[in-house]
N, C-alpha and C positions, 0 to 999 in steps of 0.2 A: 677712532672717535666717530660717532654717528652725527647726523644732522641735528638730532634732538639734543645731543650733548653740547654742540656748538651754540644752539639757541639758548640753552640754560646758562651756559657760561656768559653769553652776551647779556642776558637779563641780570645776572649777578653783578657784572661790571657797570651796568648803567641802571642802577637802582632807582635813581631819582625819576628818570623818564618812565621806567616801568611802573613806579608807584603812581605817576600822573595818569597814565593810561588806565591802570587798575581802578583808581578813584573815580575817573570819569565814567567808566562803564558801570562800576558798582553803584554809584548814586542813581544812574538811570534805571538799573534793574530794581534797586530798593524802592524807588518811587513807584514803579509799575506794580511790584508785589504788594506794597502797602495799600495802594488804592484799590487794586483788584480784590485783595483778600478782605478789605473792609466791606466792599460791595457784596461779596459773596457771604460774609458772616452776617451782615445786616439782613440780607434776603432770607437766609436760613432762620434768623431770629423771628422775622415777621411770619414766615411760614409756620414756625412752631406756635406762635401766639394764635394764629388763625385756627390751628388744629385744636387749641386748648380753650380759647376764650370766646365768649360772646355769641349772641344769636345772629345768624346771618340769613335766615329765611323767615319771613313773617307771613302768617296765615290770618286773614280777617274775613268776616262774612261778606259775601258778594251782594252788593246792593246798589241801587241808583241813588247816589248822594252827591249833592253839591255843597262843598265846604266854602264857607265865607270867612276867610281869615287872611291876614296879611301881616308879615313881620312879627308873628307871635301874638297878634291881637285877634281874638276870635269874635265874630259878630253873629255866630249861630250858623245854622245850616238848614237845608230843606231836603228831606229824604223820603223815599218811597219804599215800602215793604222791606224795612230793615229787619233781618232775622239774625239769630246767633247760631253758632256752630254747636252741634251735639257732641258732647264729650265722648260718647261711645263710638262716634265715627273716626276718632283720631287713631284708633287701632289699625286703620288701613295704612297708615304711614309705615308701619312695621313690615308691610307686605310689598312695598315698592321695590324695584330692581336694585336700587342703590341704598337699601335700608342699612347696610353695614357702615355707610358713611355718616349716619345720623348719630351724633354724640348725645343729644338730649332733646326732648320735646317738652316744652313748658307751657301748658294751658293757663290762661288767665281770664277771670271774669271781672267785669267792671260795672259799677253802678253808683249812682249818687245817693248819699245818705246825709242826715243832718246830725251834727254833733255840737252841743252848746250853741244852738241857734245859728250855726254856720253850715253852709252846704260844702260838702267835701266828697271827693271821689274815693270810693272803697275798691280795693283791688284784692281779689282772691288769687293766691299764688301757690303753685306746687313747689314747696321749699326745697325738696330734693333736687329737682331740675334747676332751680334758681342757683344752686351752688355751682353748676356748670355754666349756666347762661349768664349769670351776673356775679362773677367772682369778686368784683370790686365792692359788693355790698358788705358792710360791716355793721353789726347790730350791737349797740351798747345795752346788753342784757341778753335775753334769749329769744329765739324765734317763736312765733305765737303757736299756742295749742288751740284746741277747739273753742275755748271760751276766752281767747286773748287776741289782742291786736298789736301791731307795731306801726306807729306813725312815722312818716318821713320827718327829716329835721325841721323843715319849715312848718309843716303841719303841727308838729309838737310845740313849736314856739308860739304859733298863733292860737292854738287851743289850750296852751298851758298844761301840756301832758308830760308826764315822766314815768319811768319804770315803777310799777306798783300802783299807779293811779287807777281808779275805777271810772268808767265812762258808760253813759247810757247811749245805746245805738240800736235803732229799729226795735225799741221796746225791750231790749235785753241789756243786762249789766255785764260789761266785759272788762277785763283787766289788761292794762298796758304791760306787756312782758318785756319790752325794750324799745329803743328808739334807733331808727336807721340813721347812720352817720351821713353827713352831707355828701351828695353825689354830683351836685352841679347840674342836675337834670330835673325833669318833671317828677321824678320819683320822690323828691323832697317834699312835695305838696300832697302826697297821697297817704291814705291809711291802708295798711296791709294786714291781711288775715290769711288763714289757711284756705285752700280752694273750696273745700267742702263747707266750711263755716260761712264763707262769703256767699256761696250759692244759696245757702239757707237764709241768710240775712237779706239777700236781694230778691228772694223768691224766684230764683233761676236754677232749679234743680236739674243737674245733668247738662247744663249749658255753659259755654265759654264764649267770651267776647273776642278773644284773639289767641293765637298760638305762636310762640317763638320756637324756632328750631335751630340748634347749633349743628351745622353740617359743612360749613365752608372750610376746606383745607386745600393745600397746594395741589393735591391730586384728585380732588372731588369734582365731578362734572356738575357744577351747581345748576346750570341752566337745564340740564337733563333732569335733575332732581326736582326742580320747580315744576317742570312739565309732568313728571310722574306723580307728584303730590296733587297737582291740579286735577289730574285724571282720577286719582283716588278720592278726592274731595270735590266733586263737581259743583257743590253749592258754596265754595269758598274761593276767595281771591288770594293767590299765592305770589309773593314777591321776593326777589333776592336783594338783600341789602349789601351792595358791593361798592358803593361810590367811594367810601373812605379807603377801603382796601385797594381798589384800583388806583386811586390817587397816590397812595403810598408806594405801591409797586411801580407805578409810572415814574415817580420821583427816583426810585432806585435804578430803574432802567436808564434814565438820563444820567445818573451818577456813574453807572457802569460805562456808558458811552463816553462821558467826560474823562473817566479814568483811563480808558483805552487810548483816547486822543492824546492826553498828557503823557502817557507812557510811551507812545510812539514818538512824540516830539522830543522827550528826554533821551530816548534811545538814539534818535537822529543826532542830537547834540553830542552824545557819547561817541557816536561813530565819527563825527567831525574831529573830536579830540584825538581819537586814535589816528585818523588820517594825518592831521597836522604833526602829531608827535612822531609817527613812523616816517613821515617825509623828512623831518629834521634828523632822525636817527640815521636814515639812509645817507644823507649828505655828510654826516659826521663820520660815517664808516666807509667813505669812498675808497680810501687806501686799503682797508681790510678786505673789501669786496674785490678790489683789483688783485690782491694776493690770491684769494680763492680762485678767481678766474685764471690766474697765471699758473697755478699748480694743477689745473684740469677740471675745476668745477664747471659744470654745464649751467646754462641759464636756468633750467628748471630746478636745479639743486639750490641755486642762489635764492630763487623765489620761495622754495620750500623752507629755507632757513628763516626768512623774514615772516612767512605765514605761520610757521611753527611757533615763533615767539608770540605773535599776535594770538594764536589759538590758546596757548598756555595762559596768557594774561586774561583773555576773554573768559575762559573756563573758570579761572579763579574768581574773576569779577562776578560771574553769574552765580556761583555758589555762595560767595560772601554777600552779594547783593540780596539774594533770596533770604538769607538769615537776618540781614539787617532790615529788610522790608517787613518780615514777620514781627520783629521787635518793634519797629515803628508803628505797625498796625495795631499791635497789642497795647501800646502806650496811648494811641489815639482812639481806640475803641470806646472808652468811657465818655468821650466827647460826643459820640454819635448814638450810642446805645442807651435806651431808656432804663434797662435793667442793671447795667454796670456790673453784671455778674458773669458775663460770657467771656469766651476766649476766641481768638482768631482761629479759624479752621485751617488745619494743615491739609493742603491739597497737592497731591503728587503731580497732577496735570499742570498746575500753576508753577510748581518747581521746575518741571521739565521745560515749560514754555519760557521761564525766566532764563534758564541756562542756555537754551537754544537761541533766544533773542540776543543774549550777550555775545555768544560765539559768532552768530551770523553777523551782527553789527561790527564786531572786531575784525573778523576775517575779510568781510566785504570792503571795509574801510582800508584794509592793508593791501588789497589787490594792486592798486595803482602804485604805491611805494615799492611793493615787491617787484612789479613789472619794470619800474625805473631802475631798480638795483640790478636786475638781470640784464638790462640793456647797456650797462656801463661798459665802455671800452677798456680792456685790461691795461693798455699802454697809458691812456690818460689817467686811469685810476691810480696806477703806480707812480705816475709823475706827481700826484698830489701828496705823496708821502714826504 
């Protein structure tokens, strides 16, 4: 009979204590796996959204302009030599070093028009690019053609416009092809047309007021791209819109740190459970250990029996805890994820770390009880029988 067989037989005879040690370590590992896998899955989800949605670089004309606004209340402004960007110059963006990271370039021309005696802002949009830059836009109807417009939800309400209505704008009769669904942004108050049609209506042929670029992804050097676009368009001001992204990523970084701290704390508690339980087990087995010593077991062999028991329990706790943690993370994911359609990512590195942590916690916590067992005097141990 080997030392491993002795350890297995002892675990079978003391099932209650073995189950207690197993549960303590398993809960600790499951907590760590659930928290860490949630943080990893949410990070991947945000990275995916950054690669797929929204404009993250904004290009505007470079000008000396003092804006007079506060809290959303605009009091006008004072500007010098305000110029617009030539649409033909935007082709230079395709030649920058990181052009492969550019998902879409959306030029937009803006200008004030009068509709039904109301001043309203007209925006000319490249609708093909808008599908990538503003995927949240939903139109009740169709996107506008050369002789059509789409009002935002608030503009449609104030102007009394709906799909199929005719409206006079800049001396031309245009048809409302649809209405933009509410977005909760300034887009609700604008009129939208195709880029070419708006340039003609505003008498700005070949000019754009601003350009949105979708380029921010987890591996994109955004700051380098801003510098490259600035060099390609010297007459424009290029800015990276990253405040929201950085805030969300910083929150996740804090969540990962919190997860790691909680995981280590729970692992420590699991180790204490192992320590107390194994100490009790050694005291209960004083007579048994005395017999081992009397028939020739050396101190190292006694320690190996105790540590083998701990190793087996810890290994099982690590494996079961990892599976339980994945299940807990899967059930908790809808509470944290906006899409509710993802799944917890299976990470071999996390699985290995969970098993390693469980084994390390269990074995280290058993070192002192194992040492005490090996130091028992055979005569005194046999006297306890």
